[in-house]
N, CA, C and O of each residue as an XYZ file, in Angstrom:
360
protein
N       8.956    -29.597    -16.348
C       8.726    -30.196    -14.903
C      10.270    -30.456    -14.125
O      10.306    -30.673    -12.914
N      11.196    -30.421    -14.743
C      12.377    -30.404    -13.853
C      12.832    -29.035    -13.280
O      13.293    -28.906    -12.146
N      12.648    -27.963    -14.222
C      12.782    -26.496    -13.980
C      11.787    -26.064    -12.717
O      12.216    -25.437    -11.749
N      10.648    -26.407    -12.832
C       9.434    -26.347    -11.773
C       9.926    -27.057    -10.443
O       9.726    -26.478     -9.375
N      10.607    -28.376    -10.468
C      10.847    -28.899     -9.233
C      12.059    -28.220     -8.636
O      12.183    -28.151     -7.413
N      13.049    -27.666     -9.549
C      14.246    -26.871     -8.748
C      13.735    -25.944     -8.137
O      13.845    -25.701     -6.935
N      12.946    -25.178     -9.202
C      12.412    -23.743     -8.491
C      11.752    -24.199     -7.211
O      12.256    -23.791     -6.165
N      11.003    -24.758     -7.165
C      10.121    -25.277     -5.683
C      11.051    -25.547     -4.911
O      11.144    -24.829     -3.916
N      12.091    -26.704     -5.099
C      13.350    -26.863     -4.188
C      14.030    -25.583     -3.642
O      14.163    -25.307     -2.450
N      14.472    -24.788     -4.780
C      15.261    -23.567     -4.401
C      14.076    -22.465     -3.345
O      14.535    -21.894     -2.356
N      12.903    -22.340     -3.653
C      12.240    -21.485     -2.779
C      12.094    -21.906     -1.537
O      12.398    -21.162     -0.604
N      11.579    -23.235     -1.317
C      11.949    -23.946     -0.075
C      12.997    -23.682      0.772
O      12.836    -23.307      1.934
N      14.193    -23.879      0.186
C      15.368    -23.756      0.655
C      15.595    -22.136      1.144
O      16.064    -21.823      2.238
N      15.242    -21.366      0.297
C      15.271    -20.039      0.675
C      14.360    -19.473      2.161
O      14.740    -18.684      3.026
N      13.212    -20.125      2.055
C      12.446    -19.864      3.143
C      12.781    -20.398      4.470
O      12.762    -19.725      5.501
N      13.135    -21.824      4.382
C      13.526    -22.419      5.459
C      15.051    -21.809      5.915
O      15.218    -21.818      7.134
N      15.837    -21.443      5.357
C      17.297    -20.866      5.565
C      17.416    -19.579      5.625
O      18.081    -19.007      6.488
N      16.730    -18.963      4.638
C      17.386    -17.473      4.526
C      16.537    -16.380      5.085
O      16.958    -15.252      5.342
N      15.070    -16.876      5.289
C      13.988    -15.992      5.760
C      13.676    -16.418      7.167
O      13.251    -17.565      7.311
N      13.815    -15.719      8.134
C      13.609    -16.324      9.542
C      12.039    -15.920      9.802
O      11.508    -14.968      9.230
N      11.474    -16.636     10.592
C      10.079    -16.554     10.918
C       9.994    -15.424     11.707
O      10.966    -15.215     12.432
N       9.085    -14.650     11.748
C       9.024    -13.179     12.635
C       7.963    -13.532     13.778
O       7.053    -14.331     13.557
N       8.121    -12.916     14.969
C       6.947    -12.955     15.894
C       5.557    -12.197     15.487
O       5.562    -11.486     14.482
N       4.541    -12.324     16.150
C       3.418    -11.684     15.597
C       3.414    -10.088     16.331
O       2.754     -9.130     15.930
N       4.044    -10.104     17.131
C       4.168     -8.806     18.174
C       5.103     -8.072     17.368
O       4.869     -6.872     17.510
N       6.103     -8.283     16.549
C       6.883     -7.516     15.493
C       5.841     -6.779     14.271
O       5.967     -5.676     13.739
N       5.110     -7.506     14.123
C       4.030     -6.944     12.933
C       3.142     -6.447     13.393
O       2.491     -5.901     12.502
N       2.640     -6.294     14.504
C       1.718     -5.131     15.122
C       1.885     -3.608     15.125
O       2.528     -2.984     15.969
N       1.192     -3.055     14.022
C       1.136     -1.596     13.950
C       0.688     -1.097     15.054
O      -0.161     -1.668     15.738
N       1.348      0.308     15.415
C       1.027      1.101     16.461
C      -0.430      2.076     15.897
O      -1.286      2.569     16.631
N      -0.380      2.129     14.754
C      -1.618      2.907     14.031
C      -2.490      2.084     13.303
O      -2.245      0.936     12.932
N      -3.612      2.779     13.101
C      -4.892      2.027     12.508
C      -4.733      1.898     11.071
O      -4.246      2.835     10.439
N      -5.071      0.896     10.532
C      -4.952      0.804      9.131
C      -6.427      0.840      8.400
O      -7.037     -0.229      8.396
N      -7.008      1.906      7.821
C      -8.385      2.270      7.539
C      -8.590      2.190      5.985
O      -7.850      2.819      5.229
N      -9.652      1.371      5.513
C      -9.814      1.343      4.045
C     -10.996      2.238      3.818
O     -11.987      1.987      4.505
N     -11.061      3.157      3.042
C     -12.169      4.222      2.957
C     -13.225      3.430      2.094
O     -14.345      3.919      1.941
N     -12.959      2.451      1.637
C     -14.006      1.676      0.826
C     -15.059      1.128      1.848
O     -16.166      0.866      1.378
N     -14.895      0.961      2.925
C     -15.549      0.602      4.007
C     -15.902      1.885      4.879
O     -15.113      2.339      5.708
N     -17.255      2.474      4.602
C     -17.465      3.942      5.357
C     -17.685      3.164      6.634
O     -16.754      3.273      7.433
N     -18.569      2.498      6.967
C     -18.949      2.413      8.396
C     -17.782      2.189      9.395
O     -17.694      2.843     10.434
N     -16.970      1.319      9.066
C     -15.791      1.058      9.803
C     -14.970      2.273      9.899
O     -14.540      2.585     11.009
N     -14.733      2.906      9.002
C     -14.087      4.322      8.864
C     -14.720      5.310      9.816
O     -14.008      5.888     10.637
N     -15.870      5.508      9.757
C     -16.511      6.645     10.575
C     -16.522      6.009     12.221
O     -16.376      6.815     13.140
N     -16.689      4.630     12.508
C     -16.282      4.240     13.718
C     -15.179      4.496     14.271
O     -15.156      4.889     15.438
N     -14.031      4.322     13.532
C     -12.576      4.252     13.962
C     -12.356      5.840     14.232
O     -11.820      6.215     15.275
N     -12.747      6.650     13.347
C     -12.619      7.971     13.325
C     -13.095      8.636     14.759
O     -12.527      9.612     15.249
N     -14.065      8.056     15.275
C     -14.786      8.515     16.454
C     -14.025      8.132     17.736
O     -14.274      8.784     18.750
N     -13.122      7.137     17.788
C     -12.312      6.663     19.032
C     -11.602      7.922     19.543
O     -11.192      8.813     18.799
N     -11.482      7.917     21.024
C     -10.892      9.071     21.343
C      -9.304      9.146     21.309
O      -8.704     10.211     21.458
N      -8.702      7.979     21.110
C      -7.114      7.726     21.000
C      -6.854      8.186     19.369
O      -5.688      8.465     19.093
N      -7.865      8.281     18.277
C      -7.582      8.290     17.207
C      -6.701      9.332     16.501
O      -6.019      9.093     15.504
N      -6.802     10.626     17.189
C      -5.614     11.842     16.663
C      -4.078     11.188     16.999
O      -3.103     11.252     16.250
N      -4.138     10.575     18.270
C      -2.851     10.478     18.907
C      -2.235      9.216     18.152
O      -1.042      9.261     17.851
N      -3.047      8.017     17.810
C      -2.601      6.934     17.180
C      -2.375      6.922     15.860
O      -1.873      5.924     15.344
N      -2.728      8.082     15.081
C      -2.812      8.003     13.616
C      -3.266      7.260     12.736
O      -3.783      6.308     13.321
N      -3.368      7.152     11.667
C      -4.072      6.024     10.712
C      -3.169      6.365      9.452
O      -2.589      7.403      9.133
N      -3.271      4.963      8.775
C      -3.021      4.772      7.424
C      -4.252      4.454      6.586
O      -4.976      3.459      6.618
N      -4.304      5.424      5.914
C      -5.834      5.500      4.680
C      -5.389      4.812      3.271
O      -4.479      5.155      2.516
N      -6.307      3.743      3.154
C      -5.889      2.857      2.131
C      -6.829      3.423      1.022
O      -7.770      4.080      1.467
N      -6.772      3.320     -0.086
C      -7.499      3.553     -1.375
C      -7.472      2.644     -2.442
O      -6.514      2.414     -3.179
N      -8.801      2.048     -2.478
C      -8.639      1.223     -3.641
C     -10.040      1.170     -4.713
O     -10.911      2.036     -4.645
N     -10.082      0.373     -5.396
C     -11.013      0.101     -6.518
C     -10.887      1.529     -7.649
O      -9.806      1.994     -8.012
N     -11.926      1.936     -7.976
C     -12.111      3.173     -8.915
C     -11.340      4.324     -8.354
O     -10.569      4.944     -9.087
N     -11.530      4.702     -6.882
C     -10.709      5.945     -6.586
C      -9.213      5.708     -6.667
O      -8.471      6.533     -7.201
N      -8.739      4.477     -6.087
C      -7.276      4.288     -6.342
C      -6.534      4.295     -7.710
O      -5.408      4.722     -7.964
N      -7.520      3.672     -8.582
C      -6.989      3.719    -10.011
C      -6.981      5.382    -10.542
O      -6.064      5.750    -11.276
N      -7.952      6.251    -10.163
C      -8.048      7.469    -10.617
C      -6.664      8.156    -10.226
O      -5.965      8.754    -11.043
N      -6.316      7.979     -8.720
C      -5.203      8.669     -8.371
C      -4.094      8.301     -8.836
O      -3.112      9.042     -8.891
N      -4.127      6.832     -9.317
C      -2.432      6.541     -9.885
C      -2.649      7.044    -11.167
O      -1.658      7.641    -11.587
N      -3.856      7.009    -12.154
C      -3.744      7.526    -13.214
C      -3.416      9.087    -13.372
O      -2.585      9.534    -14.163
N      -4.109      9.757    -12.596
C      -3.865     10.992    -12.777
C      -2.657     11.446    -12.254
O      -2.260     12.461    -12.828
N      -1.758     10.940    -11.137
C      -0.351     11.117    -11.164
C       0.467     10.769    -11.921
O       1.440     11.507    -12.071
N       0.383      9.529    -12.674
C       1.235      9.293    -13.913
C       1.045     10.176    -15.032
O       1.971     10.400    -15.811
N      -0.183     10.734    -15.176
C      -0.596     11.581    -16.285
C       0.299     13.005    -16.017
O       0.882     13.579    -16.937
N       0.310     13.395    -14.862
C       0.819     14.579    -14.289
C       2.291     14.430    -14.253
O       2.915     15.440    -14.577
N       2.955     13.415    -13.938
C       4.441     13.076    -14.000
C       4.621     13.085    -15.538
O       5.393     13.992    -15.847
N       4.244     12.495    -16.440
C       4.295     12.411    -17.730
C       4.172     13.921    -18.443
O       5.070     14.296    -19.196
N       3.208     14.623    -18.212
C       3.107     16.163    -18.526
C       4.142     16.878    -18.193
O       4.727     17.606    -18.995
N       4.494     16.729    -16.883
C       5.793     17.545    -16.307
C       7.282     17.249    -16.645
O       8.273     17.913    -16.340
N       7.197     16.097    -17.344
C       8.458     15.667    -17.627
C       8.839     16.237    -18.892
O      10.046     16.340    -19.111
N       7.984     16.643    -19.799
C       8.164     17.653    -20.804
C       8.564     19.150    -20.677
O       7.789     19.922    -20.113
N       9.703     19.571    -21.162
C      10.059     20.840    -20.687
C       9.025     21.713    -21.378
O       9.184     22.859    -20.956
N       8.093     21.666    -22.207
C       7.290     22.655    -22.758
C       6.080     22.900    -21.949
O       5.479     23.974    -21.968
N       5.700     21.772    -21.161
C       4.631     22.016    -20.014
C       5.049     22.000    -18.673
O       4.397     21.400    -17.819
N       6.226     22.696    -18.382
C       6.750     22.799    -17.150
C       5.928     23.969    -16.163
O       6.078     24.125    -14.951
N       5.183     24.592    -16.920
C       4.328     25.611    -15.896
C       2.645     24.948    -15.867
O       1.723     25.664    -15.476
N       2.421     23.604    -16.299
C       1.128     23.112    -16.214
C       0.614     22.862    -14.963
O       1.349     22.214    -14.217
N      -0.202     23.124    -14.641
C      -1.218     23.056    -13.468
C      -2.620     22.600    -13.646
O      -3.518     23.132    -14.298
N      -2.634     21.415    -12.879
C      -3.994     20.975    -12.955
C      -4.919     21.903    -11.960
O      -4.590     22.150    -10.800
N      -6.168     22.397    -12.605
C      -6.830     23.371    -11.750
C      -8.381     22.637    -11.551
O      -9.242     23.189    -10.867
């Protein structure tokens, strides 16, 4: 209980004294953030006339994101072994 109170006090102290509040205009991105899990919003955003100029950040979540992470880790693991240095996923 005392530890929890001290951690809470320390966290509040860090937030109020160490981390300054930022203005919302500092956090507004110039590019669009798109989630491929929402296909209708994704299609509508790509149809905008300024889409190629503004660019976009494409986010992957759910099953697709898990598969990408899994295969990337698997490839890194296989390539870290010198016996499999010529391995390629085809």
